[in-house]
PDB file of N, CA, C and O in Angstrom:
ATOM      1  N   MET A   1      50.372 155.296 173.892  1.00  0.00           N
ATOM      2  CA  MET A   1      50.526 155.137 175.328  1.00  0.00           C
ATOM      3  C   MET A   1      49.144 155.206 175.960  1.00  0.00           C
ATOM      4  O   MET A   1      48.350 156.076 175.603  1.00  0.00           O
ATOM      5  N   ASP A   2      48.843 154.318 176.879  1.00  0.00           N
ATOM      6  CA  ASP A   2      47.567 154.272 177.578  1.00  0.00           C
ATOM      7  C   ASP A   2      47.565 155.325 178.672  1.00  0.00           C
ATOM      8  O   ASP A   2      48.372 155.265 179.599  1.00  0.00           O
ATOM      9  N   THR A   3      46.650 156.300 178.564  1.00  0.00           N
ATOM     10  CA  THR A   3      46.620 157.375 179.556  1.00  0.00           C
ATOM     11  C   THR A   3      45.876 156.974 180.808  1.00  0.00           C
ATOM     12  O   THR A   3      45.848 157.737 181.773  1.00  0.00           O
ATOM     13  N   HIS A   4      45.258 155.771 180.824  1.00  0.00           N
ATOM     14  CA  HIS A   4      44.504 155.335 181.994  1.00  0.00           C
ATOM     15  C   HIS A   4      45.300 154.381 182.883  1.00  0.00           C
ATOM     16  O   HIS A   4      44.909 154.131 184.024  1.00  0.00           O
ATOM     17  N   GLY A   5      46.393 153.856 182.384  1.00  0.00           N
ATOM     18  CA  GLY A   5      47.200 152.918 183.162  1.00  0.00           C
ATOM     19  C   GLY A   5      48.241 153.653 183.982  1.00  0.00           C
ATOM     20  O   GLY A   5      48.233 154.883 184.046  1.00  0.00           O
ATOM     21  N   PRO A   6      49.139 152.903 184.611  1.00  0.00           N
ATOM     22  CA  PRO A   6      50.198 153.529 185.405  1.00  0.00           C
ATOM     23  C   PRO A   6      51.140 154.334 184.505  1.00  0.00           C
ATOM     24  O   PRO A   6      51.308 154.024 183.326  1.00  0.00           O
ATOM     25  N   ALA A   7      51.741 155.355 185.074  1.00  0.00           N
ATOM     26  CA  ALA A   7      52.680 156.188 184.317  1.00  0.00           C
ATOM     27  C   ALA A   7      53.884 155.344 183.899  1.00  0.00           C
ATOM     28  O   ALA A   7      54.366 154.517 184.673  1.00  0.00           O
ATOM     29  N   PRO A   8      54.366 155.554 182.677  1.00  0.00           N
ATOM     30  CA  PRO A   8      55.540 154.783 182.236  1.00  0.00           C
ATOM     31  C   PRO A   8      56.787 155.186 183.013  1.00  0.00           C
ATOM     32  O   PRO A   8      56.899 156.310 183.503  1.00  0.00           O
ATOM     33  N   ASP A   9      57.714 154.252 183.114  1.00  0.00           N
ATOM     34  CA  ASP A   9      58.974 154.551 183.790  1.00  0.00           C
ATOM     35  C   ASP A   9      60.007 155.006 182.764  1.00  0.00           C
ATOM     36  O   ASP A   9      59.715 155.046 181.568  1.00  0.00           O
ATOM     37  N   LEU A  10      61.203 155.348 183.216  1.00  0.00           N
ATOM     38  CA  LEU A  10      62.246 155.842 182.329  1.00  0.00           C
ATOM     39  C   LEU A  10      62.599 154.808 181.263  1.00  0.00           C
ATOM     40  O   LEU A  10      62.868 155.179 180.120  1.00  0.00           O
ATOM     41  N   ALA A  11      62.604 153.529 181.607  1.00  0.00           N
ATOM     42  CA  ALA A  11      62.932 152.476 180.639  1.00  0.00           C
ATOM     43  C   ALA A  11      61.962 152.492 179.457  1.00  0.00           C
ATOM     44  O   ALA A  11      62.350 152.181 178.331  1.00  0.00           O
ATOM     45  N   TYR A  12      60.716 152.850 179.708  1.00  0.00           N
ATOM     46  CA  TYR A  12      59.728 152.951 178.628  1.00  0.00           C
ATOM     47  C   TYR A  12      60.207 153.988 177.597  1.00  0.00           C
ATOM     48  O   TYR A  12      60.224 153.715 176.397  1.00  0.00           O
ATOM     49  N   TYR A  13      60.593 155.171 178.077  1.00  0.00           N
ATOM     50  CA  TYR A  13      61.031 156.228 177.169  1.00  0.00           C
ATOM     51  C   TYR A  13      62.346 155.872 176.478  1.00  0.00           C
ATOM     52  O   TYR A  13      62.555 156.240 175.322  1.00  0.00           O
ATOM     53  N   GLU A  14      63.226 155.164 177.169  1.00  0.00           N
ATOM     54  CA  GLU A  14      64.494 154.751 176.556  1.00  0.00           C
ATOM     55  C   GLU A  14      64.270 153.762 175.411  1.00  0.00           C
ATOM     56  O   GLU A  14      65.117 153.638 174.526  1.00  0.00           O
ATOM     57  N   ALA A  15      63.139 153.063 175.424  1.00  0.00           N
ATOM     58  CA  ALA A  15      62.833 152.075 174.382  1.00  0.00           C
ATOM     59  C   ALA A  15      62.002 152.657 173.232  1.00  0.00           C
ATOM     60  O   ALA A  15      61.760 151.965 172.244  1.00  0.00           O
ATOM     61  N   VAL A  16      61.566 153.901 173.343  1.00  0.00           N
ATOM     62  CA  VAL A  16      60.736 154.504 172.301  1.00  0.00           C
ATOM     63  C   VAL A  16      61.541 154.630 171.005  1.00  0.00           C
ATOM     64  O   VAL A  16      62.674 155.110 171.031  1.00  0.00           O
ATOM     65  N   PRO A  17      60.970 154.206 169.869  1.00  0.00           N
ATOM     66  CA  PRO A  17      61.681 154.316 168.591  1.00  0.00           C
ATOM     67  C   PRO A  17      61.506 155.707 167.972  1.00  0.00           C
ATOM     68  O   PRO A  17      60.639 155.914 167.123  1.00  0.00           O
ATOM     69  N   TYR A  18      62.329 156.642 168.402  1.00  0.00           N
ATOM     70  CA  TYR A  18      62.261 158.001 167.872  1.00  0.00           C
ATOM     71  C   TYR A  18      62.745 158.032 166.430  1.00  0.00           C
ATOM     72  O   TYR A  18      63.586 157.227 166.031  1.00  0.00           O
ATOM     73  N   LEU A  19      62.212 158.964 165.655  1.00  0.00           N
ATOM     74  CA  LEU A  19      62.636 159.169 164.280  1.00  0.00           C
ATOM     75  C   LEU A  19      64.099 159.604 164.271  1.00  0.00           C
ATOM     76  O   LEU A  19      64.483 160.518 165.001  1.00  0.00           O
ATOM     77  N   LEU A  20      64.905 158.956 163.454  1.00  0.00           N
ATOM     78  CA  LEU A  20      66.328 159.268 163.335  1.00  0.00           C
ATOM     79  C   LEU A  20      66.579 159.900 161.973  1.00  0.00           C
ATOM     80  O   LEU A  20      66.143 159.373 160.950  1.00  0.00           O
ATOM     81  N   VAL A  21      67.279 161.026 161.961  1.00  0.00           N
ATOM     82  CA  VAL A  21      67.651 161.703 160.721  1.00  0.00           C
ATOM     83  C   VAL A  21      69.170 161.764 160.667  1.00  0.00           C
ATOM     84  O   VAL A  21      69.820 162.180 161.625  1.00  0.00           O
ATOM     85  N   MET A  22      69.736 161.338 159.519  1.00  0.00           N
ATOM     86  CA  MET A  22      71.188 161.380 159.335  1.00  0.00           C
ATOM     87  C   MET A  22      71.455 162.114 158.030  1.00  0.00           C
ATOM     88  O   MET A  22      70.819 161.844 157.011  1.00  0.00           O
ATOM     89  N   GLU A  23      72.397 163.040 158.072  1.00  0.00           N
ATOM     90  CA  GLU A  23      72.757 163.763 156.857  1.00  0.00           C
ATOM     91  C   GLU A  23      74.232 164.125 156.910  1.00  0.00           C
ATOM     92  O   GLU A  23      74.851 164.130 157.974  1.00  0.00           O
ATOM     93  N   SER A  24      74.782 164.428 155.739  1.00  0.00           N
ATOM     94  CA  SER A  24      76.158 164.918 155.655  1.00  0.00           C
ATOM     95  C   SER A  24      76.113 166.433 155.614  1.00  0.00           C
ATOM     96  O   SER A  24      75.315 167.025 154.887  1.00  0.00           O
ATOM     97  N   VAL A  25      76.983 167.056 156.408  1.00  0.00           N
ATOM     98  CA  VAL A  25      77.055 168.518 156.458  1.00  0.00           C
ATOM     99  C   VAL A  25      78.512 168.942 156.345  1.00  0.00           C
ATOM    100  O   VAL A  25      79.415 168.222 156.770  1.00  0.00           O
ATOM    101  N   GLU A  26      78.729 170.111 155.772  1.00  0.00           N
ATOM    102  CA  GLU A  26      80.088 170.641 155.649  1.00  0.00           C
ATOM    103  C   GLU A  26      80.311 171.691 156.730  1.00  0.00           C
ATOM    104  O   GLU A  26      79.517 172.620 156.879  1.00  0.00           O
ATOM    105  N   ARG A  27      81.375 171.538 157.468  1.00  0.00           N
ATOM    106  CA  ARG A  27      81.753 172.483 158.515  1.00  0.00           C
ATOM    107  C   ARG A  27      83.197 172.910 158.265  1.00  0.00           C
ATOM    108  O   ARG A  27      84.119 172.114 158.439  1.00  0.00           O
ATOM    109  N   HIS A  28      83.392 174.143 157.863  1.00  0.00           N
ATOM    110  CA  HIS A  28      84.733 174.708 157.661  1.00  0.00           C
ATOM    111  C   HIS A  28      85.581 173.851 156.720  1.00  0.00           C
ATOM    112  O   HIS A  28      86.753 173.590 156.989  1.00  0.00           O
ATOM    113  N   GLY A  29      84.968 173.416 155.608  1.00  0.00           N
ATOM    114  CA  GLY A  29      85.683 172.636 154.607  1.00  0.00           C
ATOM    115  C   GLY A  29      85.799 171.152 154.920  1.00  0.00           C
ATOM    116  O   GLY A  29      86.423 170.413 154.158  1.00  0.00           O
ATOM    117  N   GLU A  30      85.222 170.704 156.006  1.00  0.00           N
ATOM    118  CA  GLU A  30      85.280 169.281 156.395  1.00  0.00           C
ATOM    119  C   GLU A  30      83.866 168.708 156.383  1.00  0.00           C
ATOM    120  O   GLU A  30      82.929 169.338 156.873  1.00  0.00           O
ATOM    121  N   TRP A  31      83.720 167.517 155.825  1.00  0.00           N
ATOM    122  CA  TRP A  31      82.417 166.862 155.793  1.00  0.00           C
ATOM    123  C   TRP A  31      82.218 166.027 157.054  1.00  0.00           C
ATOM    124  O   TRP A  31      83.071 165.226 157.437  1.00  0.00           O
ATOM    125  N   LEU A  32      81.075 166.239 157.680  1.00  0.00           N
ATOM    126  CA  LEU A  32      80.713 165.507 158.891  1.00  0.00           C
ATOM    127  C   LEU A  32      79.371 164.817 158.684  1.00  0.00           C
ATOM    128  O   LEU A  32      78.597 165.176 157.796  1.00  0.00           O
ATOM    129  N   ARG A  33      79.115 163.818 159.525  1.00  0.00           N
ATOM    130  CA  ARG A  33      77.801 163.174 159.554  1.00  0.00           C
ATOM    131  C   ARG A  33      77.058 163.747 160.744  1.00  0.00           C
ATOM    132  O   ARG A  33      77.571 163.766 161.863  1.00  0.00           O
ATOM    133  N   ARG A  34      75.848 164.212 160.495  1.00  0.00           N
ATOM    134  CA  ARG A  34      75.002 164.800 161.539  1.00  0.00           C
ATOM    135  C   ARG A  34      73.837 163.858 161.765  1.00  0.00           C
ATOM    136  O   ARG A  34      73.081 163.553 160.843  1.00  0.00           O
ATOM    137  N   ALA A  35      73.698 163.399 163.003  1.00  0.00           N
ATOM    138  CA  ALA A  35      72.590 162.522 163.394  1.00  0.00           C
ATOM    139  C   ALA A  35      71.710 163.295 164.365  1.00  0.00           C
ATOM    140  O   ALA A  35      72.207 164.048 165.203  1.00  0.00           O
ATOM    141  N   GLU A  36      70.404 163.106 164.246  1.00  0.00           N
ATOM    142  CA  GLU A  36      69.479 163.888 165.060  1.00  0.00           C
ATOM    143  C   GLU A  36      68.194 163.111 165.319  1.00  0.00           C
ATOM    144  O   GLU A  36      67.717 162.363 164.465  1.00  0.00           O
ATOM    145  N   TYR A  37      67.650 163.302 166.505  1.00  0.00           N
ATOM    146  CA  TYR A  37      66.296 162.858 166.829  1.00  0.00           C
ATOM    147  C   TYR A  37      65.452 164.131 166.877  1.00  0.00           C
ATOM    148  O   TYR A  37      65.406 164.785 167.919  1.00  0.00           O
ATOM    149  N   PRO A  38      64.778 164.507 165.774  1.00  0.00           N
ATOM    150  CA  PRO A  38      64.060 165.781 165.745  1.00  0.00           C
ATOM    151  C   PRO A  38      62.932 165.876 166.769  1.00  0.00           C
ATOM    152  O   PRO A  38      62.539 166.980 167.147  1.00  0.00           O
ATOM    153  N   GLU A  39      62.414 164.755 167.217  1.00  0.00           N
ATOM    154  CA  GLU A  39      61.338 164.771 168.217  1.00  0.00           C
ATOM    155  C   GLU A  39      61.851 165.068 169.625  1.00  0.00           C
ATOM    156  O   GLU A  39      61.068 165.337 170.536  1.00  0.00           O
ATOM    157  N   LEU A  40      63.169 165.016 169.794  1.00  0.00           N
ATOM    158  CA  LEU A  40      63.798 165.342 171.076  1.00  0.00           C
ATOM    159  C   LEU A  40      64.606 166.617 170.879  1.00  0.00           C
ATOM    160  O   LEU A  40      65.737 166.553 170.396  1.00  0.00           O
ATOM    161  N   PRO A  41      64.061 167.764 171.239  1.00  0.00           N
ATOM    162  CA  PRO A  41      64.732 169.039 170.994  1.00  0.00           C
ATOM    163  C   PRO A  41      66.175 169.059 171.500  1.00  0.00           C
ATOM    164  O   PRO A  41      66.452 168.738 172.655  1.00  0.00           O
ATOM    165  N   GLY A  42      67.085 169.446 170.604  1.00  0.00           N
ATOM    166  CA  GLY A  42      68.495 169.564 170.970  1.00  0.00           C
ATOM    167  C   GLY A  42      69.264 168.264 170.953  1.00  0.00           C
ATOM    168  O   GLY A  42      70.445 168.252 171.300  1.00  0.00           O
ATOM    169  N   CYS A  43      68.636 167.165 170.561  1.00  0.00           N
ATOM    170  CA  CYS A  43      69.316 165.866 170.564  1.00  0.00           C
ATOM    171  C   CYS A  43      69.978 165.653 169.198  1.00  0.00           C
ATOM    172  O   CYS A  43      69.393 165.084 168.276  1.00  0.00           O
ATOM    173  N   VAL A  44      71.230 166.138 169.108  1.00  0.00           N
ATOM    174  CA  VAL A  44      71.983 166.161 167.860  1.00  0.00           C
ATOM    175  C   VAL A  44      73.425 165.772 168.146  1.00  0.00           C
ATOM    176  O   VAL A  44      73.961 166.076 169.211  1.00  0.00           O
ATOM    177  N   ALA A  45      74.051 165.095 167.183  1.00  0.00           N
ATOM    178  CA  ALA A  45      75.474 164.767 167.313  1.00  0.00           C
ATOM    179  C   ALA A  45      76.115 164.829 165.933  1.00  0.00           C
ATOM    180  O   ALA A  45      75.488 164.482 164.932  1.00  0.00           O
ATOM    181  N   GLU A  46      77.361 165.271 165.888  1.00  0.00           N
ATOM    182  CA  GLU A  46      78.124 165.308 164.646  1.00  0.00           C
ATOM    183  C   GLU A  46      79.463 164.622 164.857  1.00  0.00           C
ATOM    184  O   GLU A  46      80.072 164.715 165.923  1.00  0.00           O
ATOM    185  N   ALA A  47      79.910 163.924 163.802  1.00  0.00           N
ATOM    186  CA  ALA A  47      81.198 163.234 163.857  1.00  0.00           C
ATOM    187  C   ALA A  47      81.675 162.996 162.426  1.00  0.00           C
ATOM    188  O   ALA A  47      80.935 163.222 161.468  1.00  0.00           O
ATOM    189  N   THR A  48      82.920 162.537 162.293  1.00  0.00           N
ATOM    190  CA  THR A  48      83.465 162.297 160.959  1.00  0.00           C
ATOM    191  C   THR A  48      82.904 161.033 160.316  1.00  0.00           C
ATOM    192  O   THR A  48      82.946 160.902 159.093  1.00  0.00           O
ATOM    193  N   SER A  49      82.387 160.109 161.100  1.00  0.00           N
ATOM    194  CA  SER A  49      81.797 158.890 160.537  1.00  0.00           C
ATOM    195  C   SER A  49      80.361 158.748 161.028  1.00  0.00           C
ATOM    196  O   SER A  49      79.999 159.250 162.092  1.00  0.00           O
ATOM    197  N   ALA A  50      79.551 158.053 160.230  1.00  0.00           N
ATOM    198  CA  ALA A  50      78.153 157.823 160.601  1.00  0.00           C
ATOM    199  C   ALA A  50      78.058 157.001 161.887  1.00  0.00           C
ATOM    200  O   ALA A  50      77.213 157.277 162.739  1.00  0.00           O
ATOM    201  N   VAL A  51      78.910 156.007 162.027  1.00  0.00           N
ATOM    202  CA  VAL A  51      78.879 155.153 163.222  1.00  0.00           C
ATOM    203  C   VAL A  51      79.183 155.978 164.469  1.00  0.00           C
ATOM    204  O   VAL A  51      78.493 155.854 165.482  1.00  0.00           O
ATOM    205  N   GLU A  52      80.202 156.809 164.398  1.00  0.00           N
ATOM    206  CA  GLU A  52      80.565 157.644 165.546  1.00  0.00           C
ATOM    207  C   GLU A  52      79.444 158.636 165.871  1.00  0.00           C
ATOM    208  O   GLU A  52      79.149 158.885 167.040  1.00  0.00           O
ATOM    209  N   ALA A  53      78.825 159.197 164.836  1.00  0.00           N
ATOM    210  CA  ALA A  53      77.712 160.127 165.067  1.00  0.00           C
ATOM    211  C   ALA A  53      76.547 159.416 165.752  1.00  0.00           C
ATOM    212  O   ALA A  53      75.923 159.975 166.653  1.00  0.00           O
ATOM    213  N   LEU A  54      76.253 158.195 165.331  1.00  0.00           N
ATOM    214  CA  LEU A  54      75.170 157.430 165.961  1.00  0.00           C
ATOM    215  C   LEU A  54      75.492 157.091 167.411  1.00  0.00           C
ATOM    216  O   LEU A  54      74.618 157.165 168.274  1.00  0.00           O
ATOM    217  N   GLU A  55      76.733 156.722 167.684  1.00  0.00           N
ATOM    218  CA  GLU A  55      77.136 156.409 169.057  1.00  0.00           C
ATOM    219  C   GLU A  55      77.009 157.638 169.956  1.00  0.00           C
ATOM    220  O   GLU A  55      76.501 157.550 171.074  1.00  0.00           O
ATOM    221  N   LYS A  56      77.474 158.783 169.456  1.00  0.00           N
ATOM    222  CA  LYS A  56      77.372 160.028 170.226  1.00  0.00           C
ATOM    223  C   LYS A  56      75.910 160.420 170.423  1.00  0.00           C
ATOM    224  O   LYS A  56      75.526 160.889 171.495  1.00  0.00           O
ATOM    225  N   LEU A  57      75.094 160.226 169.381  1.00  0.00           N
ATOM    226  CA  LEU A  57      73.679 160.572 169.474  1.00  0.00           C
ATOM    227  C   LEU A  57      72.980 159.711 170.519  1.00  0.00           C
ATOM    228  O   LEU A  57      72.147 160.210 171.276  1.00  0.00           O
ATOM    229  N   GLU A  58      73.308 158.432 170.568  1.00  0.00           N
ATOM    230  CA  GLU A  58      72.680 157.546 171.557  1.00  0.00           C
ATOM    231  C   GLU A  58      73.016 157.989 172.977  1.00  0.00           C
ATOM    232  O   GLU A  58      72.145 158.000 173.847  1.00  0.00           O
ATOM    233  N   ARG A  59      74.262 158.350 173.212  1.00  0.00           N
ATOM    234  CA  ARG A  59      74.642 158.855 174.539  1.00  0.00           C
ATOM    235  C   ARG A  59      73.871 160.136 174.872  1.00  0.00           C
ATOM    236  O   ARG A  59      73.412 160.320 175.999  1.00  0.00           O
ATOM    237  N   GLU A  60      73.738 161.010 173.884  1.00  0.00           N
ATOM    238  CA  GLU A  60      73.016 162.267 174.088  1.00  0.00           C
ATOM    239  C   GLU A  60      71.530 162.012 174.352  1.00  0.00           C
ATOM    240  O   GLU A  60      70.926 162.676 175.194  1.00  0.00           O
ATOM    241  N   ARG A  61      70.944 161.054 173.637  1.00  0.00           N
ATOM    242  CA  ARG A  61      69.532 160.717 173.842  1.00  0.00           C
ATOM    243  C   ARG A  61      69.292 160.230 175.263  1.00  0.00           C
ATOM    244  O   ARG A  61      68.354 160.679 175.923  1.00  0.00           O
ATOM    245  N   LEU A  62      70.122 159.323 175.736  1.00  0.00           N
ATOM    246  CA  LEU A  62      69.968 158.795 177.094  1.00  0.00           C
ATOM    247  C   LEU A  62      70.194 159.882 178.144  1.00  0.00           C
ATOM    248  O   LEU A  62      69.497 159.924 179.157  1.00  0.00           O
ATOM    249  N   ARG A  63      71.170 160.763 177.901  1.00  0.00           N
ATOM    250  CA  ARG A  63      71.432 161.869 178.829  1.00  0.00           C
ATOM    251  C   ARG A  63      70.228 162.815 178.886  1.00  0.00           C
ATOM    252  O   ARG A  63      69.801 163.227 179.965  1.00  0.00           O
ATOM    253  N   LEU A  64      69.694 163.150 177.723  1.00  0.00           N
ATOM    254  CA  LEU A  64      68.556 164.068 177.663  1.00  0.00           C
ATOM    255  C   LEU A  64      67.318 163.464 178.319  1.00  0.00           C
ATOM    256  O   LEU A  64      66.621 164.144 179.072  1.00  0.00           O
ATOM    257  N   LEU A  65      67.043 162.197 178.038  1.00  0.00           N
ATOM    258  CA  LEU A  65      65.885 161.546 178.660  1.00  0.00           C
ATOM    259  C   LEU A  65      66.020 161.522 180.178  1.00  0.00           C
ATOM    260  O   LEU A  65      65.053 161.794 180.890  1.00  0.00           O
ATOM    261  N   ARG A  66      67.201 161.204 180.675  1.00  0.00           N
ATOM    262  CA  ARG A  66      67.446 161.175 182.123  1.00  0.00           C
ATOM    263  C   ARG A  66      67.249 162.565 182.724  1.00  0.00           C
ATOM    264  O   ARG A  66      66.638 162.711 183.782  1.00  0.00           O
ATOM    265  N   GLN A  67      67.770 163.578 182.045  1.00  0.00           N
ATOM    266  CA  GLN A  67      67.638 164.957 182.527  1.00  0.00           C
ATOM    267  C   GLN A  67      66.158 165.363 182.603  1.00  0.00           C
ATOM    268  O   GLN A  67      65.725 165.928 183.608  1.00  0.00           O
ATOM    269  N   LEU A  68      65.390 165.084 181.561  1.00  0.00           N
ATOM    270  CA  LEU A  68      63.963 165.416 181.573  1.00  0.00           C
ATOM    271  C   LEU A  68      63.238 164.645 182.672  1.00  0.00           C
ATOM    272  O   LEU A  68      62.397 165.203 183.376  1.00  0.00           O
ATOM    273  N   TRP A  69      63.566 163.365 182.817  1.00  0.00           N
ATOM    274  CA  TRP A  69      62.942 162.506 183.833  1.00  0.00           C
ATOM    275  C   TRP A  69      63.220 163.044 185.235  1.00  0.00           C
ATOM    276  O   TRP A  69      62.311 163.173 186.055  1.00  0.00           O
ATOM    277  N   ASP A  70      64.490 163.356 185.497  1.00  0.00           N
ATOM    278  CA  ASP A  70      64.870 163.849 186.823  1.00  0.00           C
ATOM    279  C   ASP A  70      64.191 165.174 187.165  1.00  0.00           C
ATOM    280  O   ASP A  70      63.879 165.427 188.328  1.00  0.00           O
ATOM    281  N   ARG A  71      63.963 166.011 186.169  1.00  0.00           N
ATOM    282  CA  ARG A  71      63.298 167.300 186.400  1.00  0.00           C
ATOM    283  C   ARG A  71      61.785 167.169 186.468  1.00  0.00           C
ATOM    284  O   ARG A  71      61.095 168.111 186.856  1.00  0.00           O
ATOM    285  N   GLY A  72      61.266 166.008 186.093  1.00  0.00           N
ATOM    286  CA  GLY A  72      59.816 165.828 186.047  1.00  0.00           C
ATOM    287  C   GLY A  72      59.182 166.526 184.854  1.00  0.00           C
ATOM    288  O   GLY A  72      57.976 166.767 184.829  1.00  0.00           O
ATOM    289  N   ALA A  73      60.007 166.847 183.867  1.00  0.00           N
ATOM    290  CA  ALA A  73      59.529 167.532 182.666  1.00  0.00           C
ATOM    291  C   ALA A  73      58.874 166.519 181.725  1.00  0.00           C
ATOM    292  O   ALA A  73      59.219 165.338 181.749  1.00  0.00           O
ATOM    293  N   PRO A  74      57.939 166.974 180.903  1.00  0.00           N
ATOM    294  CA  PRO A  74      57.332 166.053 179.946  1.00  0.00           C
ATOM    295  C   PRO A  74      58.366 165.551 178.941  1.00  0.00           C
ATOM    296  O   PRO A  74      59.221 166.307 178.479  1.00  0.00           O
ATOM    297  N   ILE A  75      58.275 164.285 178.619  1.00  0.00           N
ATOM    298  CA  ILE A  75      59.183 163.675 177.648  1.00  0.00           C
ATOM    299  C   ILE A  75      58.402 163.477 176.355  1.00  0.00           C
ATOM    300  O   ILE A  75      57.364 162.815 176.352  1.00  0.00           O
ATOM    301  N   PRO A  76      58.897 164.048 175.251  1.00  0.00           N
ATOM    302  CA  PRO A  76      58.184 163.892 173.987  1.00  0.00           C
ATOM    303  C   PRO A  76      58.119 162.434 173.554  1.00  0.00           C
ATOM    304  O   PRO A  76      59.086 161.683 173.684  1.00  0.00           O
ATOM    305  N   VAL A  77      56.968 162.057 173.041  1.00  0.00           N
ATOM    306  CA  VAL A  77      56.776 160.714 172.485  1.00  0.00           C
ATOM    307  C   VAL A  77      56.239 160.903 171.071  1.00  0.00           C
ATOM    308  O   VAL A  77      55.318 161.691 170.859  1.00  0.00           O
ATOM    309  N   PRO A  78      56.803 160.191 170.109  1.00  0.00           N
ATOM    310  CA  PRO A  78      56.331 160.351 168.734  1.00  0.00           C
ATOM    311  C   PRO A  78      54.844 160.017 168.612  1.00  0.00           C
ATOM    312  O   PRO A  78      54.311 159.183 169.344  1.00  0.00           O
ATOM    313  N   ARG A  79      54.198 160.688 167.671  1.00  0.00           N
ATOM    314  CA  ARG A  79      52.808 160.348 167.425  1.00  0.00           C
ATOM    315  C   ARG A  79      52.757 158.947 166.832  1.00  0.00           C
ATOM    316  O   ARG A  79      53.704 158.521 166.171  1.00  0.00           O
ATOM    317  N   PRO A  80      51.674 158.233 167.060  1.00  0.00           N
ATOM    318  CA  PRO A  80      51.570 156.897 166.472  1.00  0.00           C
ATOM    319  C   PRO A  80      51.558 156.994 164.947  1.00  0.00           C
ATOM    320  O   PRO A  80      51.138 158.013 164.398  1.00  0.00           O
ATOM    321  N   PRO A  81      52.006 155.960 164.268  1.00  0.00           N
ATOM    322  CA  PRO A  81      51.983 156.000 162.803  1.00  0.00           C
ATOM    323  C   PRO A  81      50.546 156.088 162.305  1.00  0.00           C
ATOM    324  O   PRO A  81      49.614 155.620 162.959  1.00  0.00           O
ATOM    325  N   LEU A  82      50.391 156.689 161.149  1.00  0.00           N
ATOM    326  CA  LEU A  82      49.069 156.748 160.541  1.00  0.00           C
ATOM    327  C   LEU A  82      48.638 155.340 160.153  1.00  0.00           C
ATOM    328  O   LEU A  82      49.427 154.557 159.623  1.00  0.00           O
ATOM    329  N   LEU A  83      47.402 155.039 160.419  1.00  0.00           N
ATOM    330  CA  LEU A  83      46.890 153.728 160.054  1.00  0.00           C
ATOM    331  C   LEU A  83      46.499 153.732 158.588  1.00  0.00           C
ATOM    332  O   LEU A  83      45.873 154.672 158.099  1.00  0.00           O
ATOM    333  N   ARG A  84      46.872 152.687 157.905  1.00  0.00           N
ATOM    334  CA  ARG A  84      46.480 152.560 156.506  1.00  0.00           C
ATOM    335  C   ARG A  84      45.070 151.999 156.457  1.00  0.00           C
ATOM    336  O   ARG A  84      44.723 151.108 157.231  1.00  0.00           O
ATOM    337  N   PRO A  85      44.257 152.521 155.546  1.00  0.00           N
ATOM    338  CA  PRO A  85      42.914 151.953 155.431  1.00  0.00           C
ATOM    339  C   PRO A  85      43.002 150.509 154.948  1.00  0.00           C
ATOM    340  O   PRO A  85      43.856 150.153 154.136  1.00  0.00           O
ATOM    341  N   LYS A  86      42.114 149.708 155.462  1.00  0.00           N
ATOM    342  CA  LYS A  86      42.093 148.311 155.042  1.00  0.00           C
ATOM    343  C   LYS A  86      41.615 148.253 153.599  1.00  0.00           C
ATOM    344  O   LYS A  86      40.648 148.921 153.233  1.00  0.00           O
ATOM    345  N   PRO A  87      42.293 147.454 152.779  1.00  0.00           N
ATOM    346  CA  PRO A  87      41.839 147.356 151.380  1.00  0.00           C
ATOM    347  C   PRO A  87      40.437 146.744 151.318  1.00  0.00           C
ATOM    348  O   PRO A  87      40.111 145.805 152.044  1.00  0.00           O
ATOM    349  N   SER A  88      39.632 147.303 150.436  1.00  0.00           N
ATOM    350  CA  SER A  88      38.285 146.741 150.296  1.00  0.00           C
ATOM    351  C   SER A  88      38.368 145.462 149.477  1.00  0.00           C
ATOM    352  O   SER A  88      39.188 145.337 148.569  1.00  0.00           O
ATOM    353  N   ARG A  89      37.527 144.545 149.807  1.00  0.00           N
ATOM    354  CA  ARG A  89      37.509 143.257 149.111  1.00  0.00           C
ATOM    355  C   ARG A  89      36.391 143.274 148.085  1.00  0.00           C
ATOM    356  O   ARG A  89      35.234 143.541 148.406  1.00  0.00           O
ATOM    357  N   SER A  90      36.749 142.991 146.874  1.00  0.00           N
ATOM    358  CA  SER A  90      35.725 142.886 145.830  1.00  0.00           C
ATOM    359  C   SER A  90      35.181 141.469 145.821  1.00  0.00           C
ATOM    360  O   SER A  90      35.923 140.494 145.946  1.00  0.00           O
ATOM    361  N   ARG A  91      33.874 141.380 145.671  1.00  0.00           N
ATOM    362  CA  ARG A  91      33.273 140.041 145.654  1.00  0.00           C
ATOM    363  C   ARG A  91      32.776 139.705 144.297  1.00  0.00           C
ATOM    364  O   ARG A  91      32.238 138.617 144.089  1.00  0.00           O
TER     365      ARG A  91
END
């Protein structure tokens, strides 16, 4: 993100590709799918299917981003990916 340009709007944060983690967890003898955006504290959803967990997580992500935006709180943005060194060319 360019710190010298205009501040990003909410749509900018809604388009950020946050890291998504999906795992199976057992709750009281039942297996659930747990989806999470670890870069967004508390942004977690569980459901019996992966699709349902992802749908619930997306709603939670948008709700959380809106809540942070409305409060004027900082919105976490993932660090940029590490750059790979350019391969050296042998002559």
